[in-house]
N, C-alpha and C positions, 0 to 999 in steps of 0.2 A: 240488555233489557228486551222484553218481548214488544213487538209492535204489530200493527195490523195495516190493512190496505183498504181502499175504497170498496173493492169488490167483496172482500171478506166481511167488511162491516155490513154490507147489504145482505150477505148470506145470513147474518145474525138477526135480521129484521124479518118482518112478515111480507115484505115487498120483493118482487123478482128483481134480479140484477139485469138491467137493460143496457145493451151496448150496440156497437155498430162495427162494420168491417171497414178497415182502412187499407186500400190497395195502392194508393198513390203516395210516394215518399215526400209528403209535404207537411211540415210542421205548421205552416201558416194555415193550411186547410183544416187540420184537426183542431187547432186552437180556435179558429173561427167558429167551428161547430160547438166547442165546449165552453168558450169564454162568455162570461156575463150571464145575467138572468135570462131564463128562457120563457118566463111567464107561465110555466107549467108546474104542476105539483111533483112530477117525476123528473129525474135527470139521468143522463148517461153516467154509469159508474165504471164502465170499462170500454176499452177500444181494442179490437183485434187487429194487431199489426201483421198483415198477411205477407209473409215472406215465402209462402209455398207457391201461391198462384199469382200474387200481385206483382207490382214493379219494384217492390221493396227488397233490398238486400241487407246483409248484416252491417254494411257501411252506414246505413240509415238508422239503425236501432237506437244509438245513443241520443241523437237529436229528437227522434220521435218519442222515445220513452220519457225524456225530460219535458217535452212539450205537453204530453198527456198527464204526466204526474203533477206538473205545476198547476194544472187546472182541477186538481182534486179527483181525478179519475185514475183507474188502473190500466197501464199498458200491458196487454197480454200478447206476447209474440208467438205467432204460429211459425215454427221452424219448418224448413222444407222436408225434413225427415227426422226420425227419432234417433239421431246420431248424438253421441255424448258431446262431441266438440261443438255441434250446432246449438245444443241446449246451453252449454257453457257460455258461448258467445252472446246469446240472448240475455242470459241472467247477468253476465258481467256488464252489459250495457244498461242495466236497470229495469229489466222486465219485472213486473209484479207477479207474473205467471207465465207459463209456457203451455202451448198446445202442440201436441205431436200428432201428425196424421196417421191413419191406418194402424190402429192398435188392434191386433188380431187375437191376442191371447194374454193370459195372466203373466206368462214369462216376458212378453213385450212390456207389459205395464210395470213389472218389477224392475226391469232394466231402466225404464224411463224415470222412475222414482229415484233410483240410486244415482243417476246422472244429474239429478236436480238438487241433491243435498250433499253438504260437506261430510267428510268422515266425522264420527263413526256411522252416521246414518246412510251415507252413500259414498260416491267416488268423485264428486265435483271437485275439479282442480281449484286451487286457491289463488285469487288475484283480482278481488273486486275493487280495483282502484277507482272506478267510475260508477259502479252500481248504485251506491247510496244517493247519488245526485238526483235520481228520479223518485226518491222517497222523502218528501218534505219533512223536516224535523228529525230525521233519522241520522245519527252520527256514524261516520266511518269507523271501522274497527270492530270492537266487541259487540256494540249494539246491532250493527248490520249483520255481522257474522253469525251471532246466536239467533237473532230474531228471524233472519231469512230462512232458517231451517224449517220454520213452520208458517211464516207469513207468505212465502212464495207459493202460489197456487199451481198445483200440478194437474193438468187437464189432458186427457187422451180422447182422441176421436174414434168413435165407433161408426164405421162406414163401409163394412164388408159383411158378407154372410158369415165368415168365420168369427168376426167380432161380435155379431149378434148371438151366434151359437155358444160363444164362450163368455157372454156378458156377465153372467152371475159370478164367475171366477175372477174376471177382470175387476168388477166392482168391489170385490172382497179384498183386493190388494191394499195393504196398509201404505198410506202415503199418497194414494190417488184421491184427489179432492173432487174432481168433476169428470163426468162422462159426457162428451159433447158429440151429438149426432150430426153427421154431415149427410143430409138427405139426398143430395144430388149423386155423390159417389155411392151412397148406399144403394140407391135404385139401380145404378149402372152395374155395380159389382154383384148384386143379387140377380140381375137380369129381369127386373120387374118394372112395371110402370110407376113412376114417381106419383104419389098420391093415391095409388091403387090399394086394394085390400091387403095384399101381402106386404107391401111396403109399410103401410100404416100399422099393421100388426107387429112388424119388427120394431118400429119406433116405440110402440107402447110396451113392448117387452123390455127394451132398454130403459125406458122411464121407470117401470116397476122394479126392475132389478137394481137400479141405481138407488132408488129410495129405500128399498128393502135393506140395502147395505149401509144406509145412513149417509149416503153421498149426495152430491148435487147433480141434477140433470140439466143439460144445456142443449140448445138446438139452433141451427142457422135458419133464418127466415128471410123471405124475399120481400116482404113489405109489412106495414103496420097491421093489416088485417090478418095476415099469416101469424104474426107475432102475438096478436091479441088472442087467437085461438089456442096457441101453444101455452100462453100464460094461463088460460082457462083450464087447460089440461093438467096444470101443475108443474110445468117446467120452472126451474129456479133461476136459470140464466138464459136469456133470450136475445139474439141479435135482431135488430129492427130492420136494417137494410144495409146496403153498401154505399160507399162514397160515390162510386161511378154510376150506380143505379139511380141515385137521387139526383145527381148533377145532370145526367142525360135527360131523365124524365122531366125535371124542372125546366131545363132549357127548351126542350121541345114543347112543353106546355105553354111557356111564355110566347114562343114563336107562333103557336096555334092561335093564341089570343090576339097577337099582333096582326094576323091576317084575317081576323073576324070570326074565329072559331071559339071553342070552349077549351079551357085549360085541362079538362078531364080527357082521358083517353090515350095519353102518351103510352107507348109500349113499355112494358115492364118485364125485366128478366132478372131482377135482383142484382144486376151487375155481373152476372155470370153468363 
């Protein structure tokens, strides 16, 4: 039977899919953030489990995917590189979606799609013994096997000059659901100032090409104000901050209050 996920349900609504970066391998931390009423009209519908730059490895995937999935959000695993075995490990652990860094061409995107799907749509090896555990209500066997072919979200990162130059072709690849901009790597790979005119023009080109292809556009943000602006621009999937960024800033803010200062003004780098 077909099934859906929290992030895909949000894509079908008029609201952006809001999430955050998890770089620490802590189920307790992520459940603390997601669990219970927030007192807000919005909620996090996805969490990026960062195995590219964070302290997370594939040994942590199963526990983290289950912790996130049990709270009604989608665990999205960013694998270290677009290798088929890395994608398979993330999906077999219960990822609702995968993010692959450094997608430079349509050929890269096609390879990623094929690695994410079982035959005849792709080449994903079969062995989802534990994958359904992170999908509440989804039965192991046929329901997961067939449903995951379309319910798993395939996301590629555009974060290089080549990726921008080829973005129209990448966005047109069947099976790609989301194009995710990595603004830090994009600026470094392009050799331009982050936030400068050329950098922003590249971001807007990716946004337009993605929407022209009927796909979803995503971007990493460093804080709520950054995220608010990207939502205004029309991004469909937006990260609000990172775990380490918020923890550091929050702790330093409370320290500042304790010694007689203001909570405002703690340094922010988005955790990067």
